[in-house]
N, C-alpha and C positions, 0 to 999 in steps of 0.2 A: 530725804531721809533726815529724818528727826533724832538726834542723837542721842537718844535714851533707851536702856535698857530696859524690855520689857516686862523680865521676871523680878529685879532689883531694885527698877525705878532711876538707878546710879544715870543722873545726869552731868551734862557741861559744868563746870568750877569755875569760881574767878579767884583772883586775886592779885598781887602786886608783882611787875617785874622789877628789881632791885637792881639796878644797876651800879659800877663799879664804886660812884661816889656820890650813893647810899640815896640818889634819887627813886621816888617811887612812881612806877607809870601803872596804869590797871591794865589785867590780861585776863586770859581764858584759854582753859585746858580742856581739851576734848575728853572725850570716852573711850578705849577701844572697845567697838562694836562690830559684832560681826552678822550677815544676814544669815540665818543657819535653819535649813528643812527640819522643822518636827513631822512627826508622821502620829499620827492618832491612832487610839485602839479601834476603829472600825477602819481606818484605810486611808483616811481624809489628809490630806498633804498642806501645811500653812509653813509660810514665814515666816520667822521672827527674829529682831533684832536683840541677841545677848550679847553684855560683856563677857570679858572673857575668863576672868572671875567664875561667873557663874556658868561658863563654858567647860573648866576645869572641876567644879565642883560637881556638875551632872555626870562628867565623865568617870569620877570616883565613884559616884553612887551607883552608878551603872555594872562597876569594875567589880563593886562587895555584891550586887546582887546576883 
């Protein structure tokens, strides 16, 4: 599974891990993505990976409509 959101394109980030003595080593952060079922208007089902922020936005838009 590639850790990339299919809607916004958010992917893994990188930065520095900083110890108590202020030494820096490289590290990476993954994205909180989940496999979500999407149903198209014609009834076809597909699975996509969405980050939790996009899932939240989608849920709020459904509630308003």
